[in-house]
N, C-alpha and C positions, 0 to 999 in steps of 0.2 A: 321334787326335781330329783333325778337320780345322780350320781357323781358323773358317770360317763357323759350325761348332755352338758352339765355345767362345767366341768373340769376334766377331759378325756385323758385316760394315762396313755402312754407310749413306751413301747419295748424295743430296744435295739440290742442284738447279742451278736456278737464278735468272736468266731472261733478262730481264735490267732493261733499262731505256731509255738509261742511261747506260754500264752495265758489265754483262757476264755473268761469274756467280760459280758456282764448284763449291765445295761443300763435303763433304768424305769424313769419317767419324767411326766409331769403333767404340763399342759398349756395353760398359762394363767396369766392375765393382764397384758397379753403381747410379748410374753416371754415364757421360757421352759422352767421348771422348777423342779430339780432333781430329788426324786424321791427314794432312789435305792442305787448303790451300786456295787455290784457283787462279782468278784474277781476270784479266780483259782488257777495257780499256777500246774497248768497240765503238762506243758513241754512236749506238745505232741511231735515238733520237730525232730527231737531226741531218740523218738521211737522210729525213724527212718533208716532202714538197711541200706546196705551198696546199689540194691535194684530199686530204691525208692518204693520199698513196701513198708506199709505201718505196723508194727509189732501189735500183738493183741495185747500186750500190757497198756502200750499208748492208748490205742484204743479204748479200753478198759478206763484208764483214768477220766477221757474225754467223757466217755457216757455216765459215767459216777458224778462228774460236775453236772452235765446235762439234766441227771434226774433231781438236783437241786434246783436248777432252773425252771423246770417246768411247773415247780408248785406256783411259782409267781407270775407265771403266763396264763392262770386259768382264768382271773379276772379283768383280762384285757382283751377287748375287742379285736378281733383277727385282723383287721384293715389297720389295726393300730401297731402292729408286730412286724419287724423284720429281721431275719436270720440270714447271717452272711459267715461263709467259711472264705479263708484268704490261702495263702503261699502254700501251706503244707497241704491242705485239701486239692490245690489244684496241681500237687507234684505227685502224690500218692497214687500208685498204679493200683491200690486196693481201697480208694476213697470210697467208691460206691457200698462197699461192706459195712464201713463207718457209718456214712450217711443214712443207709436204709435203718439200721438201729436206732441212730440218732432221731430222725422222722418219729419212730414209734415212740421214743421217750417224751419229745417234746410236743407231738401230735402238730407239728407244721411244717411245711417244704423249708427246706434250708437252700439258700443261691450260694454255690461257689464262684465268686465274682472274680474276672480276669485281672490283670495287674493294672490296667488302664483304669479300669472303672473302680477298681480300690483308690488309686490315687486321686481321682476324680472327687470320689466321696471324703476322703481324707482333708481334701483341700476345701470343700462345701464345710466340713466342721471347723477347719480353721478359720474359715472366712466369717462365719457365723459368731465366732465367738472372739476373735483378734481385731483390735482396731488398727490404726495406720492406713497411710495413703500410698497410692503408687502401686507397681509390681511386687508382690511375695515371692521370695523362694522359700519353698516348703520343704522340709525334710522330716521323713518319720521311718525311723530304724525299728524295724520289728523283729520277729523271731526268725524268720526264713527270707523275708525279703526287706527292702528299703525302697521307698517312694521318694522321687524327687519332683517338684511341681512347682511351675512358675504361671503365677496368675495374677489378675486384677480384679478387684470386686468379688465376685461370686463365680467368675469365668476363668477357668485353666486354661491356659495357653500351650504349655507344653507338659507332657505325663509321661513319666517312666517309671518302670518298677523293675528293681534290679534283684538276682538272685542271690541276696547276702543279707543276713540277719544276725541278731546276737547270738540264736542257737546254734545257728550252723558254722558261725564263724568260731564259738566254742568248740564245737567238735571237730574243726578242719585245722584250727591254729593254736589251741590250747587244751588239746587233748591230752598230754601229758600232766596237765594241770600246774606247768611251771610258769610263773609271772616274769620269764627274764627278758632280756633285752631283745634277744632273736625272735622270740614268740611275738612280741609287741610288733618289731619290724616286718616279720614276715605277714600278719595280719594286716597291718597299715599297707602294706606294698600290694597284697592280693585285692584290697579294697579299690586301691587305685587303680588297679588294671581293669576292674568291672566298671569303674567310672569312666575312663577313659573313652571309650566309644561315644559316649552322649555329652563328653565336656563342651566341644564347641558348641552344641546346640544350646546351651546354658549361656556359656560366657558370650554369646553373639547377641542374646537377647537382653541379659543383665537385667538385675533386680535393685529395687529401693531398699527392702527390709527381708532379713532372713529370721523365719520363725520355724522353730523345731517343735515336733508335737509327739506324744506317747511316751513310753515307759523310760526309754535310754535318756532323754533329754530332761524328762521330769526328776529322774534319779540324780543326773548331775548338777541339777540346779538345787536339788535339796541338799545336796553334798556342800556344795558352795556356800549356801545360806547358813548350814549349821558350821562351817568354818569361818563365817565372818565376813564373807566377799558378798557382792551384791548380786543381783541375780541374771546379769547381762554375761552371757557364755562366750568366751574368746578362747584362740588359739592357744596363748598364754597359759591360761587356768586349765586347760585340757591336758596340757605337757606335763603342768604341775600335778595334776591328779594322776597322771600315768607315773610320775616318780614316786607317788606315794603308794601306787598299787605295787610298783617294782621293789618295795622296803620289804614286802613279803614274798617268801619264796613260793608256797603252794597256796592255789588257789582257796582252797578249804579253810585256809588260815587267813584269808584276806579280812582285814579290820581298817575300814577309813571312816572317821567321823563324819556322820551324817548319812553313810551307806546301809541300808537294811539288809539284814539277813537274806531276806527273800530276793532282791536283787544282786546279791553279790557275785553269784555263781556266773551269770553273764555280763557283768559289769565291763571288764576288760574286754571283751569281745566288742560289744556295744562302743565303749570308748574308742577303741581301735578303728572302727569303721567313721565314727565322727571325726576323728583327726585327719583320716585320709580325704572326707569330704572338705573340711575346712582348709586343708592344704592344697587340695588339688582346684578348688573353685576359689581359692583366695578370699575366704569369707573373712570380713572383719569382726562381726558380733551377731549372735542368735539370741532371739527370746523365746520363752516357753507359750506356745499357744494355749488357750483353755479348752480346746477340743479337737477330736480328730475323726477317727472312723465312725465311731459309735455316735457320736454328734453329728457327723455328717449326715448319718442314715435317719437319724431323729428328726432334723430339721428338712429332710426331703420329704418327709410325712406330712408336717405343718405347712400348706400354702402361706398362712397368715403372716410368717416370719420372715419371709424374703423382703429384705429391707437394705440399701445399701450402707447406710450410716449405722453401725451397730451400736457405739456409744449413745446414739440418740434414742434408739431403741430402748437401751438399758435404762435409760435416763426416764423416758417416756413409762415404761414398765414400773419403776418402782414409784413414781409418781401416782400412778392409778392404784397401785397394789398399799400403798401406805398413805392414800386419799390426801397427799398434799395439795396445797394451794399452787396449781400450774402457774396462774396468773401472777401472781406474786413472785414464785421462782423466777419467772421470765423476767419481771421487772427488776429484782435484784441483780441478775445476770447482766440485763441490758446497761443498767447503772454501772456495774462494775468494769464491763468493756467499754464505756463511755470514759469513765475517767482513766483508764488505761490506755485510751486513744490519747488522752491530754498530756500522758507522760512523756519523757524523752524516748525516742525511737528505739526499740528492743530493749524497754525497760525490764520487760519480762521477756527474754530472748527465745524460747522455745515455743513451738507452735502446740506441742501437747501443754505447755505450763496456760495458756490460754484456755484450753479446753479444760482442764481441770479447774480453773477459776470459775468458768461457765457452771461446770459440775457441781460445784461446791455450792453456788448460788442458788441453783435450782433445787438442790437436795439438804440445804442446810438446816430445814427444820424437821427433819426426818425423825430424829429422836424425841421430839415433843409427841409423837404418836405414844410414847412410852410415860413419859413425865416431864414436867416443866423443869421441874428445880434442877435436875442433871441433864436437861436435854442434849446438851454438848457430850456428854459422856457417853449417853446411849446413840447419838448420832456415829461417834467413832467406833463403838462397838458393831453397830448395825454395818457400817461401810466397810469395817475389816473384813466381817466374816460373811456377808451377803456374795453370792455368786455373782460377778459382774461383768458380764460378756463384753469384750471391747477394752478392757483395763487390764493391764499387768498387773502382779502382785505389788511390784514399786509404786505403780499409780494409785492402788487401792489403799496402800499404807499411806501415801500423801494425803489422799482425801480424808482418809480418818482422822488424821493429826490436825488438819486444818479445820474441820468440823467440829473436833473437841473443843478449838480454842475460837469457835465464830463469835463468841459473845462475852462479855464481863471479865473474868479471871484470864489475863493474857501471860503465857509463858514462852520462851523459844522453842523451836520445832526441834525435834530430834534428828538423829542422822536418817537421811533418807537418800533414794538414789533415782527417782523418777526425773527430776528435774535440778539444776544447779542450786545450792543454798540459798543464793541470792534470790534467784526466783521464786523459791519457795517461800520465803519470807514475805515478799512484795505479793505473791496471790493472799496469803494471809491477811496482810494490811489492808488490801482493796476490799477483800471480803468484807471486813469488820466495818470498815468506813461505809460501805455500801449497805449493809444490814441497817446501820444507826440513821443514815440520811434517807432509808425508804420505809422507817416503821409506821408509818400511817398508810401503808399499802395502797397508795396510787400513785401513778406515775405524775398524775396533774399537780398532787399536792408537794413533790419534790421540788426542793430549791434550785434557782440556777446556779451551776457549780463552776467554777473557773480552779482548776488544779493546775499546780507546775512541780516537776520533778527537778532536782539536782542531785545526782547520785542518789543517797539513800534519804536526802530529805523532801519532804512532800509540804507544800504549801498550799490550803484551801481557802480560797476566798468566797465569801457568803455574803449576802446582803444583810446588813445590821436590823433592818425591818422584819427580815423573816426569822432571824434569829430571835428577835424581841418577841414576835409573833408565835413562836415555837421553843418555850423556854425549857421543856423536858430535853427536847433534842440537843438544845444548846449546852444544857447540862452535863447530858453523855458524851456531846464532842469533846468537851473540856477534860473529862475525865479519860477518854480516849488519847487526848495528846499526852497524858501524863503516863498512861499504860505503856504507849508506843514509846514515848521518849526514855523512860524508865530501862528500856531494851537496847537503847543506843538506835534507834527508829525515828529520827527526828521528823515531828508532826507540828505543824503550825496552822493555826486559823486566823485570817485576816478578815475584815469586813469592808465593804462599800457602801 
């Protein structure tokens, strides 16, 4: 059987205003697996003159990049390739000259999509790779345009593409390369002016969560994590980074811990636009999406991947790829949720905490596909490093650390930012208890369990007859009492 028949490849190319990107994936086990990501900093928008004519030098940078991309397209079926141009190619008066040569290099048509279609495709990329319920506000700051979308599920309800981006704002407001208070103030004020005409449209509808996509937001999150902050972007953190940038006089000398040299030139302009968006829309917090335009292009080509619950799709895909026992995973998850239901109300207060408990239960044996003895370590490594659409970086981190400790050796969880520390330890405790009580791998063989919680104290009542008939489980429970109690997590087993 050919590779295309069993596991087809798909390619999405985004001719952006700052960078050209190519994403190659294959569709496997109900999900997509990234095979290649190729990016070149072309800065096409910087080649526009006052008459919106692209310079030959800028076009040549683009053609040189596409010559590299062309090699990888040769082995992919035509119907599985999509190539789009965005803001700069919408604006350039001589775009046809660039596109004509680009088509000869690639051998395929290039669609120059309008701002609304770009926004809609970005939203699909976010929806297919991010979890969460309710309405999303999606913000994508590109090289020459900024897209703002409100949507729910896979449906975008409000779409706007504004003519401002990190490259154009660099040329307009940091042209002298000075990182002065005046330059930042002017850049932020100008971004607010672009935003004001659409402000009411967004505030009247409202949103439940705010998600950022693409380079600017990704660069900000990398800086925050490098500096010991959590992954959630807030206005206070943005202003803190602005102050750090202003400690340097000249843009070419900008050095901030966590900021790559590649991104440094457009960082202040992208930061200014995001500050304006936060202030004018009164955004509390923002997280980073797992996908945007390129992912949206890919998912549009794969009909089988349209599913509302992205986290459920991700879990099912991993169970299939790693040949996990789905029935047993479901059994452990059901038992964990049942035990949680007997605890005090809001014992695990966050909705995402409950989802992480279920996910950990369904995936806890994934490390056994590599080795039994160090299965927990392998589970942790896989969950930390696999692409998990629907889960944030912090949620992946918590999942991996919980699975590292799902059996035998028990230690305290490290610092994490997915849920409260109390909820995180309670997720781990319930998972470990559920794994022990279900080890015979049949719901019919589980004991009748009565559980009570009193703050951090758990009291489990079991039939003495059942414990006598299951001496191995009784011994494991006795060891678990000692392990949890040693960490000041009181656990008591009583009988009836």
